[in-house]
C-alpha positions in Angstrom: 148.4 80.7 68.3 145.9 82.8 66.4 143.5 80.8 64.1 143.6 81.6 60.4 141.7 84.8 59.6 138.2 84.3 58.2 137.1 86.5 55.3 134.1 88.7 56.3 131.6 89.7 53.6 129.0 92.3 54.7 125.7 92.8 53.1 124.4 96.4 52.7 121.8 95.7 55.4 124.3 94.4 57.9 126.7 97.2 57.2 124.0 99.8 57.9 123.1 98.1 61.2 126.8 97.9 62.4 127.5 101.5 61.3 124.4 102.7 63.2 125.6 100.8 66.2 128.9 102.6 66.1 127.2 106.0 65.8 124.7 105.4 68.6 125.6 107.1 72.0 123.8 104.4 73.9 125.6 101.4 72.4 127.4 99.2 75.0 131.2 99.2 74.7 131.3 95.5 74.1 128.8 95.8 71.2 130.7 98.8 69.8 134.0 96.9 69.7 132.4 93.9 68.0 130.8 96.0 65.4 134.1 97.8 64.7 135.9 94.5 64.4 133.5 93.2 61.8 133.5 96.4 59.8 137.3 96.6 59.7 137.5 92.9 58.8 135.1 93.5 56.0 137.4 96.3 54.7 140.2 93.8 54.5 142.2 94.7 57.6 144.4 92.0 59.2 143.6 90.6 62.6 146.6 92.2 64.3 145.9 95.6 62.9 142.2 95.4 64.0 143.3 94.4 67.4 145.6 97.4 67.7 142.9 99.7 66.3 140.1 98.5 68.6 142.3 97.9 71.6 141.8 94.2 72.2 143.8 91.0 72.0 144.2 89.4 68.5 142.3 86.2 69.7 139.3 88.4 70.5 139.3 89.8 66.9 139.6 86.2 65.5 136.7 85.1 67.7 134.3 87.7 66.4 135.4 87.3 62.8 134.6 83.6 63.0 131.3 84.2 64.9 130.1 86.7 62.2 131.2 84.5 59.3 129.4 81.5 60.7 126.2 83.1 62.2 125.9 86.7 60.8 124.7 89.4 63.2 123.2 86.8 65.6 126.7 85.6 66.2 127.7 88.9 67.7 125.3 88.3 70.7 126.5 86.5 73.8 125.6 82.9 74.0 123.5 81.8 77.1 125.6 80.6 79.9 124.4 77.9 82.3 125.6 79.6 85.5 125.7 78.0 88.9 123.1 75.5 89.7 120.8 76.7 92.5 121.2 75.0 95.9 117.5 75.2 96.7 114.7 74.3 94.2 110.9 74.3 94.1 111.1 71.0 96.0 112.6 72.9 98.9 109.8 75.4 98.8 107.2 72.6 99.0 109.0 71.1 102.0 108.8 74.5 103.8 105.1 74.9 103.1 104.4 71.3 104.1 106.2 71.8 107.3 104.1 74.9 108.1 101.0 72.8 107.9 102.3 70.7 110.8 102.3 71.8 114.5 105.5 73.4 115.8 107.9 71.4 118.0 106.6 70.5 121.5 106.7 73.5 123.9 106.6 76.2 121.1 103.6 78.3 120.3 104.4 78.8 116.6 107.0 78.2 113.9 109.9 80.6 113.5 112.6 80.8 110.8 115.3 79.1 112.9 112.9 76.3 114.0 111.9 75.7 110.3 115.6 75.6 109.3 116.4 73.2 112.1 113.5 70.9 111.3 114.4 70.8 107.6 118.1 70.1 108.4 119.6 71.0 105.1 118.2 74.5 104.5 119.8 77.7 105.6 117.7 80.0 107.8 118.4 82.9 105.5 116.7 81.1 102.6 113.8 80.3 104.9 113.3 84.0 105.7 113.6 84.9 102.0 111.1 82.3 101.0 108.6 83.5 103.7 109.0 87.1 102.6 108.5 86.3 98.9 105.3 84.5 99.7 104.2 87.2 102.2 104.0 84.7 105.1 104.3 86.4 108.5 104.8 83.9 111.2 104.5 86.4 114.0 101.3 88.2 112.9 98.1 86.9 114.3 94.5 87.6 113.2 91.4 86.9 115.2 88.0 86.0 113.8 84.5 85.1 115.1 82.2 82.7 113.4 78.6 83.2 114.0 76.5 80.0 114.7 73.2 81.9 114.3 70.9 79.7 112.1 69.1 82.8 111.0 72.4 84.7 110.1 71.5 85.4 106.5 68.0 86.8 107.2 69.2 89.0 110.1 72.3 90.2 108.2 70.1 91.0 105.1 67.7 92.9 107.4 70.4 95.1 108.9 72.3 95.7 105.6 69.1 96.5 103.9 68.5 99.3 106.3 71.9 100.7 105.4 71.6 100.4 101.7 67.9 101.1 101.2 66.4 102.7 104.4 62.6 103.0 104.5 61.1 106.2 103.2 60.6 109.0 105.8 62.2 106.9 108.5 65.3 107.3 110.7 67.8 104.4 111.0 69.8 104.4 114.2 72.7 102.2 115.4 72.6 102.0 119.2 75.0 100.4 121.7 77.0 101.0 124.8 80.7 101.4 125.5 80.9 100.3 129.2 83.5 101.0 131.9 85.4 103.8 130.3 88.1 104.5 132.9 89.1 108.0 134.1 92.8 107.4 134.5 95.2 110.0 135.8 98.7 109.7 134.3 101.7 111.9 134.3 102.2 113.1 130.7 104.6 115.2 128.8 107.9 115.1 126.8 110.8 112.9 127.6 114.3 114.0 126.4 116.7 111.2 125.6 120.5 111.5 126.0 120.9 111.8 122.3 118.8 114.9 122.2 115.7 113.3 120.8 112.4 114.2 122.5 109.5 111.7 122.8 105.9 112.3 123.9 104.7 109.8 126.4 103.0 109.1 129.8 104.0 107.4 133.0 103.3 103.8 133.6 101.7 104.5 137.0 98.2 105.8 137.1 95.4 106.7 139.5 91.8 105.6 139.0 88.9 108.1 139.3 86.0 105.8 138.4 84.3 104.6 135.2 81.5 105.7 133.0 79.3 103.9 130.6 78.6 105.7 127.3 75.3 105.1 125.5 75.5 106.2 121.9 73.1 106.3 118.9 74.5 106.8 115.4 72.2 108.3 112.8 73.1 106.3 109.7 72.0 109.0 107.2 74.0 111.8 108.7 76.6 110.2 111.0 75.4 112.4 113.9 75.9 111.0 117.4 73.5 111.2 120.3 75.3 110.2 123.5 74.6 110.1 127.3 76.6 108.9 130.3 75.5 106.4 132.9 77.0 104.6 135.9 75.7 101.3 134.8 74.4 99.5 131.7 71.2 97.8 133.0 67.9 97.6 131.2 66.6 100.7 133.0 69.5 102.8 131.8 69.1 101.5 128.3 65.4 102.3 128.1 66.1 105.8 129.6 68.5 106.4 126.8 66.0 105.2 124.3 63.4 107.6 125.7 65.9 110.5 125.0 66.5 109.2 121.5 62.7 109.0 120.7 62.4 112.6 122.1 65.0 113.7 119.7 62.9 112.5 116.7 59.3 113.2 117.6 56.6 111.7 115.4 59.2 109.9 113.2 59.4 106.2 112.5 62.6 104.8 114.0 64.5 101.7 113.0 67.0 100.8 115.7 69.9 98.4 115.1 71.1 96.6 118.2 73.3 93.7 119.2 72.1 90.7 121.2 72.8 92.0 124.6 70.2 90.7 127.1 69.2 94.2 128.1 68.3 95.0 124.5 65.8 92.2 124.3 62.5 91.4 126.0 61.4 95.1 125.9 58.0 94.4 124.4 56.3 96.6 127.0 58.4 99.6 126.0 57.9 98.9 122.3 54.1 98.8 122.8 54.3 102.2 124.3 56.4 103.4 121.4 54.8 102.0 118.3 56.9 104.2 116.0 60.1 102.3 117.1 61.2 99.0 115.7 64.2 97.0 116.9 66.5 95.1 114.5 69.0 92.7 116.0 72.4 91.7 114.4 73.1 88.0 114.2 74.7 86.2 117.1 78.5 87.0 117.3 78.1 89.6 114.6 77.9 92.9 116.4 80.4 94.3 113.9 77.4 94.8 111.6 76.4 97.6 114.0 78.0 100.8 112.6 78.2 102.5 116.0 81.0 100.0 116.8 83.1 101.8 114.2 82.4 105.1 115.9 83.4 103.7 119.2 86.8 102.8 117.6 87.1 106.3 116.3 86.3 107.7 119.7 89.0 105.5 121.3 91.6 106.5 118.8 91.0 110.2 118.5 89.7 111.1 122.0 90.5 108.6 124.7 93.9 107.0 123.9 96.8 108.8 125.6 94.7 111.2 127.7 94.7 111.8 131.5 91.7 112.8 133.7 91.7 114.0 137.3 88.0 113.2 137.8 85.2 111.3 136.3 83.4 114.5 135.5 86.4 115.7 133.5 86.3 112.4 131.5 82.6 112.9 130.7 83.0 116.5 129.7 85.9 115.5 127.5 83.8 112.9 125.7 80.9 115.3 125.3 83.2 117.9 123.8 84.4 115.3 121.3 80.9 114.3 120.4 80.0 118.0 119.7 83.1 118.5 117.6 82.5 115.2 115.7 78.9 116.2 114.9 80.0 119.6 113.6 
């Protein structure tokens, strides 16, 4: 049964709004129908005639006539609906976070999504994964860190960083270190064609050893230029031989050399007395990452050494020398 039709009285302002709504090409169909219903009702049309004109059921026309008569234009908007109550709440999220602070079950190295869901008992594993993703928690990723226990960490770090930021006038700042035991490995390499037609580059798992070399390198901080030599070992004598070649490359210049705390780098006072223009600066204990040449060693590994094959130790050394020349250019 259709309720008794309500009279609709439109103000000029409301009529302009509804007519503009009917003319707009971006008006939603539901809003367009409601506006037409109210306009036709204001013109004195019956409920059934409006329903036939707009293409809806008479009860729909009656609904929007009553809504406008009671609440005006605001009545033509949808009322908020409660919707389905969520299964999991913020309390569930706190339970997951609290569980992550506890050690994993005995015998397991770390928590996983299924282990968390099993421990919670009433939480689906898919929700656990969604929660972890939303909070950017990666259970599998692992980061390593090293804490320095050097009591003079601040002073040493400030000394090294000061050389980077504000080097002494008319002086050369060098970062020196060694990359030991670089292996000359011979591997079969090439392209592997899969049954689906895709071609992959790769290398064989088996390899043949042709010896190792130790690379001594000095990075000139101001220019990024590299001075490098090869040696079979990394003893004090090889280190000082390399430093002799470095000082020869910068005659009559004051040199500030940044080194890590390797034993061969220290207790070289006799050499320093013979080279008064050279001053050693040591990074704090367990903080060799302050030495910029370590960054260059990483670049060398990624751009020159990874995925290569060498048939002899000499070929490896020539390969590294060629990369140093190209890098300096």
